C-alpha positions in Angstrom: -57.9 -76.8 30.1 -55.4 -77.5 32.8 -52.0 -78.6 31.4 -50.3 -81.5 33.2 -46.7 -81.1 34.6 -44.1 -78.3 34.4 -42.6 -78.1 30.8 -40.0 -75.4 31.5 -36.2 -76.3 31.7 -35.3 -76.7 35.3 -31.5 -76.6 34.9 -29.2 -73.6 34.7 -29.9 -71.7 31.6 -26.8 -70.0 30.1 -25.6 -68.9 26.7 -26.9 -66.3 24.0 -30.5 -64.8 24.5 -32.3 -62.8 21.8 -33.2 -59.4 22.6 -36.8 -58.9 23.2 -38.8 -56.1 21.3 -38.9 -53.8 24.4 -35.1 -54.3 24.9 -34.6 -53.3 21.3 -36.8 -50.3 21.8 -34.8 -49.2 24.9 -31.3 -49.9 23.6 -31.8 -48.6 20.1 -32.8 -45.2 21.5 -29.2 -44.8 22.6 -29.6 -44.2 26.2 -26.7 -42.3 27.9 -26.6 -44.7 30.8 -28.4 -47.9 30.0 -27.1 -49.6 33.1 -28.9 -47.1 35.4 -32.5 -48.3 34.6 -33.6 -50.2 37.6 -36.2 -50.8 40.2 -35.4 -51.0 44.0 -36.9 -51.9 47.3 -35.8 -50.7 50.8 -37.2 -53.2 53.2 -37.5 -52.8 57.0 -36.1 -55.8 58.8 -37.3 -56.7 62.2 -35.1 -59.0 64.4 -31.5 -60.1 64.0 -30.6 -61.1 60.4 -28.4 -64.3 59.8 -26.1 -62.8 57.2 -24.7 -66.0 56.0 -28.2 -67.4 55.4 -29.2 -64.2 53.6 -26.1 -64.4 51.3 -26.9 -68.1 50.6 -30.5 -67.2 49.8 -29.6 -64.4 47.4 -27.2 -66.9 45.7 -30.0 -69.5 45.3 -32.3 -66.9 43.8 -29.7 -65.8 41.3 -29.1 -69.4 40.4 -32.8 -70.0 40.1 -33.9 -66.9 38.2 -31.6 -66.9 35.0 -32.7 -63.4 33.9 -30.8 -62.0 37.0 -27.6 -63.2 35.2 -28.1 -61.4 32.0 -25.1 -59.8 30.4 -25.4 -57.4 27.8 -22.6 -56.0 25.6 -22.5 -53.7 22.6 -20.2 -54.6 19.6 -20.0 -52.4 16.5 -23.2 -50.6 17.5 -25.2 -53.9 18.0 -26.3 -55.0 21.4 -26.0 -58.7 22.2 -27.0 -60.6 25.5 -26.5 -63.7 27.2 -27.2 -65.6 30.3 -24.0 -65.8 32.2 -23.3 -69.0 34.0 -23.6 -69.4 37.7 -20.1 -68.5 38.9 -20.6 -67.7 42.6 -21.1 -64.0 42.2 -21.5 -62.1 45.3 -24.1 -59.4 45.4 -24.6 -58.7 49.0 -22.8 -55.8 50.8 -23.2 -55.4 54.7 -23.0 -52.0 56.2 -22.7 -51.7 60.1 -24.4 -48.5 61.1 -25.3 -49.7 64.7 -22.8 -47.2 66.3 -24.2 -44.2 64.4 -26.9 -41.7 65.5 -30.3 -42.0 63.8 -29.7 -38.8 61.8 -26.2 -40.2 60.6 -27.7 -43.6 59.8 -30.3 -41.9 57.5 -27.7 -39.9 55.7 -25.5 -42.9 55.2 -28.4 -45.0 54.0 -29.4 -42.5 51.3 -25.9 -42.1 50.0 -25.2 -45.9 49.8 -28.5 -46.6 48.2 -27.7 -44.1 45.4 -24.2 -45.7 45.1 -25.8 -49.3 44.8 -28.2 -48.2 42.2 -25.5 -46.7 40.1 -23.3 -49.8 40.5 -25.4 -52.1 38.3 -23.4 -52.9 35.2 -25.2 -54.6 32.1 -21.9 -56.4 31.3 -21.2 -57.9 34.7 -23.5 -60.9 34.4 -25.4 -60.0 37.5 -28.1 -57.5 37.5 -28.8 -57.7 41.2 -27.3 -55.6 44.0 -28.2 -56.1 47.7 -27.1 -54.1 50.7 -28.0 -54.9 54.4 -27.8 -52.1 56.8 -27.3 -53.2 60.4 -28.9 -50.4 62.5 -28.5 -52.1 66.0 -31.2 -52.9 68.5 -32.3 -55.8 66.5 -33.4 -53.8 63.4 -32.1 -53.1 60.0 -32.9 -52.3 56.3 -32.4 -54.5 53.2 -31.9 -52.7 49.9 -32.7 -54.7 46.7 -31.6 -53.1 43.4 -32.4 -54.9 40.1 -32.1 -53.8 36.5 -35.5 -53.4 34.8 -34.5 -55.9 32.2 -34.8 -58.5 34.9 -37.7 -57.3 37.1 -41.0 -55.6 37.0 -43.9 -55.0 39.4 -45.1 -58.5 39.0 -41.9 -60.4 39.5 -41.0 -58.6 42.5 -43.5 -60.6 44.4 -42.2 -63.9 43.1 -38.6 -62.9 43.8 -39.4 -61.8 47.3 -41.3 -65.0 48.0 -38.4 -67.2 46.7 -35.8 -65.0 48.8 -37.8 -65.5 51.9 -38.2 -69.3 51.4 -34.5 -69.7 50.6 -33.6 -67.7 53.6 -35.7 -69.6 55.9 -34.4 -72.9 54.6 -30.8 -71.9 54.9 -31.3 -70.6 58.4 -32.9 -73.9 59.4 -30.2 -75.9 57.9 -32.6 -77.5 55.3 -31.8 -78.3 51.7 -32.9 -75.5 49.3 -36.1 -76.2 47.5 -37.5 -73.4 45.4 -40.7 -73.8 43.4 -40.3 -75.1 39.8 -39.0 -72.8 37.1 -41.4 -71.2 34.6 -40.4 -70.6 30.9 -37.1 -69.0 30.7 -36.5 -65.5 29.2 -34.3 -67.2 26.6 -37.2 -69.5 25.4 -39.8 -66.6 25.5 -37.5 -64.3 23.5 -37.0 -67.1 20.9 -40.8 -67.7 20.7 -41.5 -63.9 20.2 -38.9 -63.9 17.2 -40.4 -67.0 15.7 -43.9 -65.4 16.0 -42.7 -62.1 14.5 -41.3 -63.8 11.5 -44.1 -66.2 11.0 -46.8 -66.1 8.4 -49.5 -65.1 10.8 -48.2 -61.5 11.0 -47.3 -61.1 7.3 -50.8 -59.6 6.5 -51.0 -57.2 9.5 -47.3 -56.1 8.9 -48.1 -55.2 5.3 -51.1 -53.3 6.5 -49.3 -51.3 9.0 -46.3 -50.6 6.8 
């Protein structure tokens, strides 16, 4: 049946978030560089970019999608995470390569992309990095790097749609109005924990053990 209305919390979600099973699986394995576990897109941009509108749109996406503000810390061998509050974090870096030759642009883009992917820090409270490369002649590239804890193949589509919508709204001087939030990671993780501890899994757990 069709449910009526949006039930998810629409305000800023901040505070402690329980680890999901797949996060436990990844962190308990003791990865050497847990921050370097990301997905990235390098987008070709046609036409002049309004950098101010792009920066505002990225800020709106970070504010709207709380998982982008996950902060993870290890204390006495135990990992804990939280949603950091919105604090005006800047994630966009602008690189002007318009005066370079095409070959030099390609080398610089590759080098800076590697740097950006290595710059994501689990404890920073911002799992997104963005770099805009100005290549001149009304063209450019936009790199988006997000830690895998906050993005997957399905959520890229949602994030890109929201980023484009927010960019167009900012460029047109309109109020920001993104689609309603869905269930937060914090609520989803809590429901998973409740389900795992519930009576419905007691029998299967005993069997598998």
